Each structure stands twice: as structure tokens, then as C-alpha cells.
N, C-alpha and C positions, 0 to 999 in steps of 0.2 A: 504496499500502498502504499501510497507516494502522500509527501504533505498537504497535495492538492483534495486529495479525498475528502479533504477534514474540512472542505466549502457544501458537504455530500450532509443534508440532514439528519439521511438516513444509517451516514457511519457514524456520522458526531455523535447520536442517541445509541451507535451499541456503544460506543467506547466509553461516553459516563457511564453506562450501565456497569460497563464490567471493571471498570476503575472503582464506582460505587460497590460493587461488589466483594472485589478484592478489601476492601477500607474494614468491612464487618469480618472480611473470613479474617483478616490478621489482627483488626484489633479488638480484645473485646470487651472494654468498657464502653464501646460506640454503644452498644441493647439499651443499654439501661442511661446514658447521656443523652437520644434520639428518641426524642416522640415522632410521630408517624409527620405532623409539622413540620418539624426541622431533617427530617427524614429525605423529604421533595424537595425542602430547598436545597438542601447541600448535594440533592443529582442535579440539579437548576446550574448551582453553579458549579461542579463541574464542567457541564458544557458550555456555561460562559468561560469558564480558564481555557479550555482549549481552542477556545476562539479569540480568547489574547495572544497564547501559543502562539496561531496560526499569523495572527495580525503581524506581531513579534518577529517570526521567523520572516516573511513575504519582505518585511519593510528594513529588519536586521537592522533594529533598534531597541539595543538595553536598557536605554532607558522609559521606555517605554514599560519595557514587563518589570522592571523592577520600579517602578510608580506605581503599578498595579497590583505588586508583590506587598508592597507595605500598608498602601491604601486598607487590601483583601485581612491583613495580617488585623489591623488597626480595629477596622470596622465589627470584627468579628468579637476582640475583645471586648469592646463597648458591648456590643451586641451578645453577648454569650459571659455575663454574670456570674453566672451559676458553676463555668468552669474559672481555672486560675491562668493567671496568662500562659507559664510553664506549660499546661497540658494542653492552650489555642496552638504553642508555638505546635509544639510534638506532631500533633495534629494534620498543623502545613505541610510541614519537614517531610511526615509518614505520605503526605498529599500526593508532591510535588516526589519524591521517590516511586509511590506508586506508577505516577504517571507517565515515568520513564520506562518502568519496566515494561509496561503497557504499551507504550508507543514504539517502543525496541521488540517487540510479539510482533506489532501488526506493520511495522513500514521497514523498508528499506534500509542496507545498515545511513547509508551515509543520512542518510532523511533524522534516523529518528538519533544519530548523532548530533545533527542541527538541536533536534530540543533538546536532550540531554544537555547540550551546553548552558540551551536557557533556562532550564528547569533547574542546571545546579546554580544559575543568577540567583535566584528566587529563594533559592534554601538561604545563599549566604543571606540576601534582603531580607530574606526573612529573620534569619539570626541574627542581625541587625540593627533591622526595629525592635526587635522584643530585649535588646539591651542599651536605648535610647530610652532619653526619657522625653517625651512629647516637646515639643517642639509648638512655640505662641502659637495659631492658625488666626490673629490678629489682623487684617490691614496694616498696613505703613499708619504712623502715625500724621495724617495729610491737616491740614488747614479747619479740615469739615469734620476733623474727628468727634469732636464735640457733638456737631450737630447728628453725625452716624449713629452713636451711639446713641441717643433721645432717637430717634428713629426708629432705630431696632429696638429699641425697651416697649414704647406701644404697638410695637408688633408684637413681643413676645408677650406682651399682656393682652391682649386682644383689641385693645384702644384704635381702632381702623380710625374713625375721624381725628384722634390727636392728630394721628402719623402725616393724613393729607394735610392738615390744615398746618404743621410742624414746617414742613419744604413749602407749603404754600407761602406763609408769611416769610420764612428766607427769602424764597424767590421777588416777595414785593419786596424787599432790603434791598435787590441790588447783587445777592449773590446767584453769578452765573448757571447758568441752567443746565453746558456742560458737564458743569463742575459738581452740581447737584445728582444728576446722572451718575456717573462717575464717582464718585467720594460719597456719596450715600446710598442711592439703591443701589451701585453696582457691588460697592464692599457690604454692606449692607447682605446683602444675595451671598457674598460668599463667608459672609459669618455666619449665616442661616445654613449654605450648608456644613458647616464645620461642626453645629452641632449638633445635625442630626446624623453625622456621621460620628460623634465621638456617644451619640447616645441619649442627650442629653434634650432635646427636642426631639415627637414621633414624626410620621411622613404627613398628618394632619395639620400639622401646625407648620411645617416645611410650607405646603400647600398655600395654607390660606397666609404666611407671610408671603408670596409668589406674588397670590392673587390681589393681595392689601396693593402690593407695589407696581402691578398692572392699574389699578382705581389710582394709584398716587400721579401715572406716569398719564394718566390718560389724560388730568386734571389740568397742564399745560398744550396738549391739542390746539385748541385756539391762537397761543403763542408760537407752535412749533409751525404749523401750516399757512399761517400768514407773513413769512418773511420771502420779499422776493426770491423768483425761481432765476435758475441759474440757466434752465434748459439742458439742464442733464439727469440721466435716471439712471436709476440702482438696481438689479434686485435679490434679494440675499432671502435666504431659506438657510436650515435645515438639511445635512445630504442624506438617504435612506432612511432605516426609521427610528433615527435622530431624532431623542423627545429635548433636545435643551436649549429652545426656541428664547430665551427670555436673552442671551445679549444678544440677538438676529432682530430684537424686538428695541434695541436698545441702540444700536446701529442704529439704525430704519430713522428714528426718530433723531438723531442727533443731527444722519445726514441732511433728514426731510428741514431741521432751523439753519443747517448749511445753505440751502435753497437748493439741493436735488428736489424731485420728484421721487419717491421709492416703491417697488411692490415690494410687498413684504410677504411670502409665502409660504413661511413659519413653518412647521416640525414635519417631521417626517413627509418629504414630497419626491413621490415617486419623477422619477428619470427625466421619462417622459413628458408629464407637465413641466418639470421646468426647464425642458429644448420650447415645450409650446409657447412658456410665457415669456424667452427671450427671443423666439419670432417672433409676434406680437409687439413686447413691446421696444425690441432694438437696445437694452442697455448701452451705457456706459462705461460700465463698472457690471460684471457679477460677483454675489463675494457668497461663499460658502463657510457653514462653522460645523466642526467637527472635534465634539463632547467623548463620545466611549469612543477605546482605540478602533471597536473591530468595526467601525462604521467608515474605514479609513479605505478600503475595498472600493466603498459607493461613490465614494467622495472620486479617488482618482479614475472611476471608470466612467465617470461624470467631463469630467476634465480631458478623459482620452479621446470619448467619441463627440466636445466639442472640437479638440484642436483635430482631428483627421480631417475637420469636411470645412472645407472654404470659403464657406458663409458665414462660419461662429471664427474666426481664426480672427477677427479685426478686436472681436470683445476683450476687450480685460478681463482678470481675472485673480481675486484675489482669498486668500483663506485663513480663515482663525477658529480660534476655539481651544482647550484647553490640550488634545490631542496632540497639535501643533506646535503645543510650550515643552512637548515635551521629544518632541523630534523636530526641527528647526527649522532641518536641514530640505526637507522635505519636497519644498513647495520647489526649492532649485531645480530637485529633481523633475522636478513634474512639470517643468516651463512654467507654472506661474508666476501671476507676474513682481505680487509680492502677499509675505504674510506681517501682519501686527497683529501686538497683542491685544492691541483695545481701540474700542472706536475712534479714539483720538490723532491716535497715531495712522491708522484708516483717513483719514478726510482731512491729514496733513501730505498725505502722499497723494492721496488725488486732486487735494488743491495745486501743486505742484507739477500734475504730469496730464490733466484735463484744463 
């Protein structure tokens, strides 16, 4: 079996089940530690881990794998409070060892060697994460750090109107809207995500905070959409089944504020729908976002398809999202025009190139 076969759902599920079964054969404690709900989640996680491994190998990116291995270890420590950190570390190390075994049995030798290299890296990363003191995940102390802190507190306390009133007042008093978007909304959402990852808030609270922030952004649309137009168009979306669309929405709002006309396609947009929108709107710039690593293949497939046809080749393409932070050289390998870490960087680049 070649690594390419990991892209087959049927084989992926077969491999995941084999890895899952071997865990319970080898570790007698698991039967007592895992109820039916945990077993289902574990099987799903194994499938996801195979996807991440495949993506890592496809793009030869150690940072993608290391970032994920650290993230999943910390997530399990924060979610499985009935188990010690040492026990979770032992489970994860065993998991990667079992993955190596199963893939060596199912794959060609050269392919299994590639997989083993990255799985050994995952083991090393897990061991290092277990020894680390968790670093602060709070955003840098910016000029609006106090405002961000107040805004976040209102969100966590369920005070929707207070949160919206707070940022409205700041804008009325002269705080630039772009700074509100990046230093308050964006940074507060990063903190919300971190709190969920640490197990300090539940997913319903995370969704509530996101919804309130979307409402708060909507309060400024009368200001955003009355900016003089530049005659430039942006299409922006998340590729594949990517659902993390908050950053793309902020990007579009800030481009609108800077005089662009934006076609916001949102999350999980099929490739053909994106192509159709490009044909209809003839944008000057296409912005594609990827947060989860296993959607990189969808993004690359779209970019390749656009570059392969002459009538798409004049469009400039930008990429962004957390995954590209882990592999910042990908955009150059793909022939993409620009990768930026945030909306203001992209706006600055666009102002220089259009």
C-alpha cells in the first residue's frame, strides 16, 4: 500500500480500526478508562491523526506535525482530567508506536519509513510537551489590551449588549476600526479558542463568543460600506470543508473599509463554486484561508486548477490561516502571489500592487 492510499476513506477507516483494536489488545487499562463515548472519539481521532500524517508527508513539513502533536497532547490533558499527565503521555507515545507498526505492515517499505520518521518526531514532541511549563497564550500587550480584556470578560459573562456597547463607544471616541478588528475582536477570539483548548470553557460558550463578535462587527457595516470605492474586487473564502471562517470575514470587512468590493463566500466552499464566483465577479485578488492542515490538499488543488487555465492566470492569489504559519514557504512552492499573517499585512501588500 502506498501513502497515496491514505486518501481513500475506506482504507483510512480500515487502518484506523486496526490501530484502535491494537491499542486495546496491548493496554489492559484502556477498557476501564474508556466508556463508549470515549471509544468513538478515540476512533475518530485516529482517523484524523492519519490525515495529519498524510498531509505532513505530502508537504514535507515537520512544523505541521510538531504543532499538531503538541496541540493534541495538551488538548487531551485538559479534557481527560481523570487521567494523569503521565498516563496521557504514555497513551500518546503508544499510539504513535502502534501507528508505526500498522503502517509498516500495510505499506511499502519506503513509504513506511517516511511515516516512521514523522511519527518518531511526534513522540519526541509529546515528550517535550510533557516536560514544558505551559506558556502564556495571551496575545501581546497592545495599545488596546485593556479594551480587549474588558470585551472578553463581557463575552465570558454572557453580557452581549455590554460587549457591543464597549466597542461602539471606543470607535465613537476615535479608535480606528481596523485596530478594533485586529487588537480586540481577533485577539479576543484567539483567547477564546485557547480557553476552549485548555478546557476552561465549553464549546457552547466558544460559539456564543463567536456569535456575539459577529454581531459586534455587524454594528459597523454602515461605516464600512460607505467608504469611497476603488473599483477593486476581492473574493475570499475557506477551502474544502474548512469551517474556521471568522478570519476571512474580518478580512473582507477590512478590505471593504479600505474601498474594495468584497465577495465573501464563507466556509466550506466547493471548488466549482469558487471557480464560478471567480468567472462571474472577475476579482483582482483571490484570498484563500486554511486553518486545519488536512485541507491543504483542497487548497492546492484549487490553486493548481486556476493556474492551469489561461483565463484564470491573471488573477492574483493570496493565502493565509494558521496552517500556513506552520509552513510559511508553501505559498512560494505553489506559485501563489503572497502569504500574510493578518488582514492589515495583506491590505498593505494590495495597496502596493493595485
